[in-house]
Structures are given as C-alpha cells and as structure tokens.
LORO-215497 format. One line per 3 residues: for each residue x, y, z of N, C-alpha, C. Coordinates in steps of 0.001 Angstrom, whole numbers, plus 500000, padded with zeros to 6 digits. Example, Ala and Ser with C-alpha at 12.3 -4.5 7.8 and 13.67 -1.06 7.14 Angstrom:
BEGIN
513190,494310,507800,512300,495500,507800,513200,496700,507800 ~ 512850,497750,507080,513670,498940,507140,512900,500030,507870 .
END
This chain:
BEGIN
507588,473749,499568,506743,474157,499066,505324,473712,498495 ~ 505228,472299,499074,504295,471490,498699,502684,471993,499498 ~ 503174,473280,500482,501818,473952,501188,501371,474721,500216 .
501743,475330,499131,501496,476280,498366,500512,475786,497240 ~ 500407,474288,497251,499314,473882,496047,497919,474083,496589 ~ 496929,474343,495690,495551,474277,496092,495300,472803,496211 .
494387,472658,497223,493851,471088,497427,492702,471423,497680 ~ 491913,470365,497422,490542,470167,497055,489588,469671,498488 ~ 490448,469560,499234,489855,469641,500813,489201,470900,501200 .
489267,471792,500814,488743,473350,501412,488444,474171,499876 ~ 487721,475091,500644,487692,476039,499084,488147,477031,499543 ~ 488637,477572,498055,489779,478445,497935,489125,479848,498524 .
490077,480426,499057,489765,481838,499546,489715,482811,498373 ~ 489140,483995,498977,488736,484970,498151,490093,485503,497276 ~ 491153,485522,497704,492497,486086,497370,493233,484531,496352 .
492738,483668,496576,493533,482100,495770,492577,482071,494567 ~ 491379,482987,494293,490218,482959,493299,491447,483156,492047 ~ 491329,482151,490925,491762,482678,489631,491039,483826,489048 .
491604,484439,487843,491670,485684,487651,491044,485326,485917 ~ 489688,485679,485840,489191,484955,484906,489722,486077,483291 ~ 489543,487379,483678,490136,488387,482463,491422,489346,483432 .
492608,488618,482916,493704,489613,483245,493696,490931,482625 ~ 493480,491203,481232,493958,491541,480705,493780,493281,481187 ~ 492202,493604,481348,491934,494523,481604,492604,495096,482991 .
492552,494042,484205,493644,494223,485134,494733,494860,484911 ~ 495629,494307,483571,496866,494781,483217,497065,496435,482888 ~ 496284,496322,481514,495848,497495,481457,495297,498974,482587 .
494571,498634,483317,494472,499510,484727,495754,499722,485295 ~ 496571,498623,485320,497547,499185,486183,498809,499871,485360 ~ 499109,499695,484101,499733,500566,483028,499040,501940,483289 .
497942,502111,483216,497382,503401,483190,497661,504308,484245 ~ 497141,503347,485042,497300,504077,486676,498983,504247,486898 ~ 499861,503984,486111,501088,503948,486830,501643,504723,485806 .
501326,505218,485164,501601,506243,484362,500989,507724,484641 ~ 499786,507883,485164,499133,508514,485750,499829,509464,487011 ~ 500353,508281,487918,500793,508221,489044,502308,509217,488711 .
502831,508639,487940,504284,509264,487518,504192,510743,487180 ~ 503294,511018,485600,502947,512086,485647,502645,512919,486825 ~ 501552,512791,487461,500803,513344,488328,502402,513986,489087 .
503314,513180,489464,504184,513268,490153,505348,514501,489392 ~ 505433,514130,488538,506376,515149,487655,505555,516604,487705 ~ 504449,516637,487451,503583,517791,487448,503666,518640,489011 .
503238,517783,489746,503350,518446,491124,504863,518826,491481 ~ 505412,518150,490958,507231,518838,491329,507586,519958,491220 ~ 506984,520197,489696,507261,521382,489222,506526,522871,489488 .
505192,522374,489982,504037,523128,490653,504319,523584,492121 ~ 504651,522734,492703,504630,522606,493832,503318,523116,495126 ~ 502377,523286,493921,500804,524133,493993,500190,523325,495325 .
500571,522510,496081,500326,522102,497306,501039,522255,498687 ~ 501769,523315,498500,502435,523280,499711,501897,524251,500791 ~ 501001,525176,500135,500108,526033,501528,499190,525345,502208 .
498758,523872,501656,498226,523077,502200,499104,522287,503465 ~ 500234,521726,503209,501280,521185,504080,501499,522562,505299 ~ 501648,523579,504703,501929,524693,505992,500721,525118,506849 .
499253,524831,506148,498279,524930,507350,498258,523733,507789 ~ 498222,522618,507611,497828,521383,508296,499125,521422,509385 ~ 500472,521797,509214,500929,521339,510190,501305,522657,511428 .
500244,523846,511354,500165,524431,512335,499348,523455,513347 ~ 498479,522754,512812,498044,521802,514077,498776,521052,514740 ~ 500141,521138,514428,501081,519073,514506,501941,519749,516204 .
500751,519850,517009,500998,519676,518315,500418,519194,519254 ~ 500755,518961,520679,500369,518342,521734,499645,516836,521251 ~ 498815,516388,521666,498153,515065,521877,498372,514972,520346 .
497813,515672,518953,497825,515135,517790,498879,515446,517460 ~ 500000,516158,517337,501419,515612,517250,501799,514459,517375 ~ 501626,514222,518523,502605,512799,519150,501585,511584,518673 .
500341,511747,517964,499755,510860,517277,500387,510614,516018 ~ 500329,511703,515315,500708,511743,513999,501994,511477,513970 ~ 502758,511863,514691,504600,511254,514436,504709,509615,514792 .
503742,509000,515990,503760,508116,515634,503376,507412,514847 ~ 502155,507587,513960,501748,506945,512824,502999,506833,511965 ~ 503807,507836,511279,504626,508075,510565,505704,507038,511032 .
505970,506835,512238,507323,505948,512806,506925,504510,512800 ~ 505729,504498,513180,505297,503118,513275,504846,501973,511872 ~ 504823,502988,510568,504766,502459,510023,505919,502520,508672 .
506597,502879,509106,508100,503092,507950,508354,501668,508005 ~ 509377,501245,506783,508904,500185,505926,509823,499197,507156 ~ 510730,498899,508162,510470,498183,509070,509691,497430,509374 .
509340,498698,510405,507864,498175,511438,506721,497486,510369 ~ 506908,498250,508909,505503,497944,508109,505577,496481,507553 ~ 506795,495972,507710,507177,494641,507139,506683,493626,508167 .
507206,494224,509283,507334,493401,510595,505386,492954,510897 ~ 505008,494225,510394,503290,494136,510747,502593,493469,509919 ~ 503036,493589,508322,502731,492482,507687,502827,491098,508036 .
504076,490769,508683,504780,489274,508733,503566,488641,509793 ~ 503154,489607,510719,502259,489123,511939,500948,488944,511538 ~ 500587,489859,510891,499280,489739,510273,499263,488319,509290 .
500325,488357,508439,500030,486727,507614,500478,486053,508395 ~ 500746,485785,509470,500980,484374,510342,499593,484291,510958 ~ 498662,485196,511452,497456,485072,512201,496524,484756,510621 .
496885,485312,509674,495844,484646,508398,496419,483424,508337 ~ 497163,482636,508427,497731,481428,508364,497046,480725,509228 ~ 497177,481370,510567,496253,480257,511593,494500,480547,511490 .
494057,481445,510745,492964,481073,510926,492177,480592,509691 ~ 493108,480668,508357,492823,479762,507420,493126,478397,507436 ~ 494239,478279,507848,495267,477034,507927,495573,476463,506769 .
495689,477558,506140,496696,477637,504709,497768,478478,504615 ~ 498861,477942,504692,499987,478442,504157,500245,479608,503012 ~ 499492,479026,502525,499609,479510,501185,498777,480605,500680 .
497346,480768,501313,496846,481975,501555,497784,483096,502229 ~ 498232,482913,503431,498934,483947,504136,499904,484369,503159 ~ 501029,483509,502410,501771,484272,501338,501275,485043,500735 .
500500,484131,499858,499562,485109,498902,499152,486641,499390 ~ 498591,486437,500748,498268,487827,501091,499595,488733,501508 ~ 500464,488182,501870,501667,488914,502365,502355,489180,501072 .
502407,488888,500081,503007,489105,499138,502042,489827,498352 ~ 500865,489646,497789,499630,490810,497355,500129,492668,498411 ~ 500413,492513,499637,500840,494088,500266,501907,493990,499792 .
502953,493130,499908,504420,493488,499505,504694,494130,498192 ~ 503926,493464,497335,504122,493751,495652,503434,495242,495343 ~ 502538,495274,495978,501511,496466,495519,502187,497740,496302 .
502807,497806,497447,503088,498595,498425,505075,499108,497887 ~ 505816,498127,497477,507164,498226,497835,507667,499108,496049 ~ 506931,499078,495105,507719,499484,494026,507772,500997,494335 .
506694,501557,495078,506595,502834,495258,508038,503599,495434 ~ 508968,502625,496059,510118,503286,496511,510838,503668,494915 ~ 510560,502921,493933,510876,503320,492659,510777,504750,491640 .
509488,504706,492271,508817,506180,491824,509293,507053,492411 ~ 509447,507118,493923,509926,507793,494348,511746,508456,494456 ~ 512387,507373,493549,513461,507664,493128,513257,508284,491260 .
512453,508215,490623,512269,508491,489042,511817,509967,489676 ~ 511041,510016,490153,510278,511644,490483,510972,512249,491565 ~ 511472,511648,492343,512613,512985,493420,512057,513962,493454 .
510660,514249,494185,510500,515523,494428,510459,515485,495636 ~ 511301,516950,496081,511643,517419,497273,510662,517413,498713 ~ 510812,517251,499749,509833,517383,500595,509290,518480,500795 .
508384,518510,501723,508054,519795,501575,509237,521050,502544 ~ 509110,522075,502286,509823,523093,503098,510087,523190,503902 ~ 511085,522350,505216,510818,522801,506228,510756,523972,506844 .
511657,525207,506013,511532,526531,506897,510260,527399,506646 ~ 509433,526329,506284,508247,527332,506055,507104,526477,507244 ~ 507496,525595,507634,506792,524948,508626,507048,525211,510221 .
505691,525231,510812,505944,525701,512243,506346,524702,513250 ~ 506060,523424,512875,506611,522156,513403,507457,521499,512466 ~ 508699,521506,512272,509600,520704,511335,509325,519059,511795 .
509478,518017,511054,509862,516835,511413,511151,516666,511684 ~ 511468,515975,512897,512883,515981,513043,512991,514096,513726 ~ 513522,513401,512921,515313,514061,511693,514750,514440,510715 .
515108,515152,510231,514763,515869,508496,514834,514481,507835 ~ 513856,514268,506757,514050,513338,505931,514344,513963,504789 ~ 514964,513116,504041,515363,513764,502418,515613,512584,501719 .
514527,511779,501384,514397,511220,500369,513232,511724,499578 ~ 512663,510927,498470,511647,511798,498097,510353,511660,498604 ~ 509632,512636,498068,508215,512920,498874,507376,511949,498256 .
507364,512157,496825,506252,511459,495692,506361,509882,495103 ~ 505643,509436,495514,504213,508941,496674,504543,508712,497886 ~ 503767,508659,498581,503786,508475,499989,504028,507275,500251 .
504590,506117,501250,504939,505348,501037,504014,504630,502227 ~ 503927,505605,503460,503004,505349,504270,501692,504591,503996 ~ 501127,505652,503279,499947,505517,502377,499717,504429,501823 .
500521,504360,500751,500559,502992,499992,500476,501724,500553 ~ 501297,501758,501920,500899,500576,502415,499403,500300,503025 ~ 499131,501351,503592,497792,501400,504158,496737,500711,503127 .
496836,501423,501938,496033,500613,500945,495637,499501,500484 ~ 497320,499348,500225,497742,497942,500068,497070,496767,500908 ~ 497502,497182,502153,496795,496070,503256,495308,496186,503210 .
494727,497337,503177,492833,496805,502777,492756,496350,501857 ~ 493290,496557,500711,493141,495670,499512,493156,494188,499455 ~ 494330,494034,500137,494825,492551,500427,493776,491861,501245 .
492968,492527,502380,492152,491797,503065,490732,492000,502092 ~ 490201,493073,501592,489532,492853,500479,489597,491267,499856 ~ 490578,491479,499217,490675,490260,498505,490016,489086,499101 .
491234,488916,500363,490758,487760,501205,489471,487065,501932 ~ 488732,488564,501969,487219,488630,502615,486332,488231,501245 ~ 486449,488728,500130,485702,488726,499320,484713,487754,498888 .
483621,488085,498638,482680,486748,498416,481948,486311,499806 ~ 482454,487048,500889,482138,486724,502399,481172,487947,502930 ~ 480465,487782,503853,479379,488818,504361,480527,489927,505009 .
481682,489664,505131,482820,490830,505818,483572,491459,504793 ~ 483082,491290,503402,484106,492187,502468,483814,493455,502267 ~ 482517,493842,503335,482588,495603,503260,483709,495976,504205 .
484039,495200,505117,484986,495757,506475,486383,496135,505671 ~ 487137,495547,505161,487916,496597,504599,488114,497670,503695 ~ 486920,497739,503351,486687,499001,502421,486236,499744,503218 .
485266,499645,504134,485088,501203,504914,486579,501226,505991 ~ 487435,500269,506642,487928,500182,507819,489441,501022,506482 ~ 489496,500779,505785,490539,501220,504626,490644,502458,504276 .
489406,503158,503978,489205,504226,503571,489616,505232,504681 ~ 488869,505047,506268,489041,505482,507387,490674,505534,507935 ~ 491352,504041,507420,492421,504480,507980,493568,505226,506981 .
492993,504969,505700,493964,505848,504928,493704,507652,504531 ~ 492637,507670,505356,492454,509483,505367,493230,509459,506494 ~ 492863,508736,507841,494076,508813,508646,495731,509703,508632 .
495745,508602,507713,497250,508361,507763,497749,509169,506739 ~ 496973,509664,505735,497224,511008,505062,497171,512052,505717 ~ 496446,512354,506409,496127,513652,507117,497589,513669,508102 .
497824,512416,509020,498975,512754,509647,500066,512801,508852 ~ 500558,512470,507921,501859,512368,506960,501794,514189,506458 ~ 500585,514342,506451,500945,515801,505510,500899,516726,507018 .
500449,516330,507797,500280,517214,509071,501917,517417,509589 ~ 502414,516143,509637,503918,515962,510011,504990,517217,509322 ~ 504164,517605,507935,505329,518068,507500,506197,517437,506312 .
505911,515928,505958,506682,515111,505629,506373,514702,504137 ~ 504838,515246,503804,504199,514625,502461,503459,515988,502139 ~ 503236,516253,500529,502018,516764,500450,501072,516068,500254 .
499952,516812,499902,498310,516096,499865,498516,515070,498189 ~ 498943,515418,497454,499072,514824,496227,500075,513826,496222 ~ 501333,513902,497090,501696,512411,497573,500752,511309,497847 .
499988,511941,499047,498924,511175,499117,498065,510099,498432 ~ 497601,511347,497489,496592,510703,496159,497614,509634,495633 ~ 499104,510181,495195,499241,509151,494103,499472,507968,494496 .
499577,507973,495967,499550,506632,496497,498607,505527,496441 ~ 497389,506884,496804,496300,505678,496978,495679,505540,495461 ~ 496071,506520,494211,496006,505806,492988,496767,504481,492414 .
497988,505012,492666,498943,503787,492792,498209,502326,493113 ~ 498220,502343,494480,497488,501269,494997,495983,499967,494227 ~ 495135,501413,494017,493869,501288,493612,493953,500490,492424 .
494833,501018,491630,495062,500560,490091,495817,499411,490046 ~ 496890,499042,490745,497638,497801,490529,497438,497029,491238 ~ 496722,496728,492624,496837,495739,492839,496044,494474,492346 .
495061,494927,491526,494348,493641,491067,495456,493110,490220 ~ 496201,493495,489329,497554,492953,488549,498502,492313,489133 ~ 498281,492948,490074,499867,492370,491353,499069,491042,491821 .
497940,490748,492387,497329,489636,492768,497696,488412,491649 ~ 496804,488972,490283,497138,487961,488906,498181,487478,489097 ~ 499142,488137,488980,500502,487597,488649,501624,487272,489538 .
500823,487025,491257,501224,486472,492415,500154,485156,492021 ~ 499135,484995,491905,498085,483792,492343,497993,483189,490754 ~ 497806,483871,489738,497763,483088,488359,499138,482656,487373 .
500018,483292,487866,501608,483182,487020,502118,482887,487987 ~ 502847,483226,489012,503957,483120,489900,503516,481416,490826 ~ 502328,481866,491622,502213,480681,492543,501598,479294,491333 .
500682,479505,490401,500218,478564,489558,501668,477599,488869 ~ 502187,478454,488394,503847,477793,487660,504441,476958,489091 ~ 504664,477655,489878,504708,476579,491399,504817,475445,491399 .
503118,475757,491516,502109,474408,491769,502399,473251,490948 ~ 502340,473757,489582,502517,472967,488851,503872,472046,488421 ~ 504926,473022,489064,506273,471737,489495,506332,471269,490051 .
505721,471784,491196,505914,470802,492403,504876,469663,492072 ~ 503937,469094,491501,503161,468668,490926,503809,467891,490141 ~ 504774,468009,489419,505316,467595,488323,506641,466516,488893 .
507034,466834,489996,508205,466909,491102,507761,465452,491831 .
END
C-alpha cells in the first residue's frame, strides 16, 4: 500500500486534492439522498410517467433498437466493473500513479453502487411490459428506481471531472458526460426498462453525492491509510 502515499515528487491530481470544506458536501449528499428516495416513493405511487415509456418504446426498432439494447447490456454491472477497471488502468498509465487510479475507481464505484440499495428500498416495479410495443427480453424483475446504468455514466463523468479539474480539459467530461447521460437515459427508457424519473433520480443521486464520496475516500480513508503506512 506504499504507493497510496502522496509523494512530493509530483503535483497532486485534481482527484487527490484535499477537501477544504467537507460539511457542505456531506449536507448536499444527505439532502440529495432524501430527495431521491422521496421521488422514488412518489413516482412508485403515481406511475405518472408510464406514458412516456410507452411512447419512446414505439421507436425501439431497427438500428435504434439494436443500439439501445447494446447500451443496456454493455453497461450492466459486470461489464461496467470491467470497464471501470480498464479505465483505471489507463489512468494509472497516464498519471504514473497507482494512488490516482485507485481513487478514480473508488469514486466511480462508491457513487454508483449504492443505487442498488435504493432500488431495494423503493422497490418500484419496472414499466408494464404488457403496454409496450417492443418489450425487453429477458424480462427484468428487479426494482426500476433509480437507473443503475445512468448512475454509472454520471458517476464516471464526475470522476473524470475530479481528475481533470484545474486543467484545460476540465470542460471535456462535463460536455461528454451530459451527452452520454442523456443518450443512455433515452436508451434505457426506450428499451421499456426504466421510467424517465428513474433516470432523473440517478442523475440527482450522482451529482449530489459524488463530492462527499470523494471526500470520504481521499480525505478520510486514503489519508488514514497513508498515516498508518508512514508510521509503519
């Protein structure tokens, strides 16, 4: 674990910088989490956006149907973990810092993976396949809210922004992240697997919690490991 130590031979990357004011980040995460859970229960009770799913699913044919199916299957949990590991390896190679790569991967993982707990808590049913012109196969029976696919893409974009902040490329993950998130959101709704508010809930979750997640990983966990390693 010695490679996790901060060294004075290179400048800290954006994702490694200590957080000067963690309390606002933690407060934002708490408010965001409460808002997301509340949104989930409200939409579970009303299913007010079912009509949007039915309408978008009408377009799920031909090349677009194949693309949107590919998006869903391509960033399911196991492929998404593999993608994250590959990207983290590239970050390691580019930054020449294992610490940076680990912090990047953990920021993605711990922003994204907790949505699984919200799915269980809210337990919103998937859109009614009987109403869809092109129902997805195989039928998905886990909770619909929030969208794990969208949460992953937003978390990945935010982690890249943390990595590149303070550089001339900081705008890039913002622009590409918005485009990718909208694209994935439309795809999973068009697949008939998610409601629009599932996508919205995921975006809110990732945007409001990622800062606190990075603080916890960098300033609390990694810093404590570094101090213990230094003493050892």
